[in-house]
C-alpha angles and dihedrals in degrees: 000000000000125000117233111239123191112224114244092240090062100043097084098044090045091051091051092050093049091048093050092046091051093044093054095042094052099036111133096246096175091055091052090049093052091046089053090050090053091052091049090050090061086061092051092256120130134178120212140177092025126153118202138192133184137208136173096277103012145052126193137191121197135197099008124177110203118206129193114197089344092305116120098243101176146331126240117199096198141356120193126190116195128175137177130178097283105015140041139175143186116211125194115199129199103355114186119199122169092330094315113117120202112193099199141005116182125192114187138177138178136204089248089067105012096164094062129071119203113213128205123182123192128185140133092250102027134035133170152142137215150140139250117206109204095194095055095027087230120154121193123180131176113199129186108195129186118248090256091056092047091053095044096049102033094145092056094054091055087072090063137063119241111231126207088256091063093254126129113231112210120187126183135169110212 
C-alpha cells in the first residue's frame, strides 16, 4: 500500500484554498447582518419583522419590511446571500413598492474585481442593469420601464437621462 504524498509545489496553494474555504464556511454571518443593519440605521433605514437563517455558504432573510424615516417603504419577500471562493451574490426576491413588484434584483461580485458590484434587475414592468463601485462610491443604473411605470412614477424618471435605447441612465455618488 502506497502513501499519498502532496508535492511541495501544491502545498501552499492547497493550504490557501483550505483556509479560504474554512474562513467562508465559519464566518459569523449573523454578526455581519446586524452590523449592516446598524449602518442602515444611521441613514434612517430600518428592517423589521425579518426571519433569517444561515448555512455554510449562504445566509437568507425572509419577510422583511423596510422602513425609511418610520414610513413603510417596501416589502422584500426573501434575500439570499451566497458566496464561494471566487464569486458571491446577493439576490432580492419579490420586492413590492407602491404596487410595483420586482421579481428579482441580483448584486454580484468576484475576487477579480472585488470593489465593484454588478446589478441585474428583472420584472414584468421594469428591467435594468448597473454597477456600484465601492472605491469611488459611484452608482450607475440603466432601467427600462414599461409605459405604465413611466406614467405612474414620472417624478422619479426626471432624475435620470433617457438614452437612445429607451433606457433611463441614473448616476449617483453616495
